[in-house]
C-alpha positions in Angstrom: 98.1 116.6 96.0 98.1 119.2 93.9 96.8 121.8 96.6 99.8 120.6 98.9 102.4 121.3 95.8 100.6 125.0 95.6 100.8 125.7 99.5 104.4 125.1 99.6 105.7 126.3 96.6 107.3 122.8 95.5 105.7 122.0 92.5 108.1 120.0 90.6 107.8 117.3 93.6 104.2 117.3 93.0 104.7 116.4 89.4 106.8 113.3 90.0 104.7 111.8 92.4 101.3 112.5 89.6 103.2 111.8 87.1 104.5 108.1 88.8 100.6 107.7 89.9 99.8 108.2 85.9 102.6 105.2 84.7 101.1 103.6 87.4 97.6 103.8 86.2 98.6 102.9 82.5 100.7 100.0 83.5 96.7 98.9 85.5 94.9 99.4 82.3 97.6 97.2 80.0 97.3 94.2 82.7 93.7 94.7 82.1 93.9 94.6 78.3 96.3 92.0 78.7 93.8 89.9 81.0 91.1 89.9 79.0 92.7 88.6 75.9 93.2 85.2 78.3 90.3 85.3 79.5 91.9 86.5 82.7 89.4 87.9 85.3 91.7 89.8 87.9 88.4 90.0 90.3 88.2 86.4 90.9 91.9 85.7 90.9 93.6 84.3 94.3 97.0 85.3 95.1 98.8 82.3 96.4 100.3 82.0 100.0 103.7 82.4 99.0 102.9 85.5 97.5 101.0 87.0 100.0 104.2 86.3 102.5 106.4 87.7 99.8 104.0 90.9 98.8 103.7 91.4 102.7 107.7 91.3 103.5 108.5 93.3 100.7 105.8 95.7 102.0 107.6 96.0 105.6 111.2 96.9 104.3 109.8 99.4 101.8 108.0 101.4 105.0 111.1 100.7 106.6 113.2 102.3 104.0 110.6 105.0 103.7 110.9 105.7 106.9 114.3 106.3 106.9 113.9 108.2 104.2 111.6 110.9 105.1 113.7 111.1 108.4 116.7 112.4 106.8 114.8 114.4 104.2 113.5 115.9 107.5 117.2 116.5 108.9 117.9 118.2 105.5 115.2 120.7 105.8 116.1 121.0 109.2 119.8 122.3 108.2 118.7 123.7 105.2 116.3 126.3 107.3 119.2 127.4 110.2 118.4 124.4 112.3 114.8 126.3 113.3 
C-alpha cells in the first residue's frame, strides 16, 4: 500500500487507509482484551444464522456502494485530466 502511494504521488490517501487499519487493529485488540476478561474464546464462538445473513446483506450493499463510488472517482479523475 505504501509503495502504491509513493508511485502515484498521493500519500495522503494511503495515510488515511493505513490510519483506518491501525484503528481497526486497536479495536480488535480491545475486543480480545474484553473477551478474555469475560472468559470468551472468540475462536470457538459460532455466529448465529440471523447475524450471518445480516452481515452478508450488509457486505453486498457495501460492495454496491463502493463500486458506485469508484465509478464516480474514476469519472472525476478522467475529467480532471481533460478526458484523456
